[in-house]
Steps between C-alpha positions, in 0.01 A plus 500: 500500500333175609358678802331763283346221296392327823327814624305575182448147357554263793431164327725588207779607736479167679506308170806691381670417830428129445220448752202356309309369803537830683375671182189279496437577866549868423244486218248350744589764759464772237156368396379489861633853558323634192170332593514624860596851390208514254252348748588752768450780247869593512492555877811286549732563203786404732411138417650561158843541664502140629598330171779752444629458854489121461697520174767737635552298818507171310754629248719642776496172694578294189791725407641481852466122492688484168774728631537287813515183290777652283704590807461152647603340168808725482599403854452131417715535186784707644478429870438739787699823534829476689495559876530862598342619176248779545294709266 
């Protein structure tokens, strides 16, 4: 669900995910994309995909970082798996 929000409203998706500075950067990126798209008379509407791509990638990386941090904290709390343990 957060990814759908990130595609259609990138700054809001980043704010919901807890990334206010990335949201501010995304607003600036969105403004530049809109200005360049209008100035080129809609020749490069692909520029409008940049803020969405930034938001999706940023949200994915933050979620992976959180997941990794949770795993590391669980290992620190309970210790490493016993030898010979496999997935």
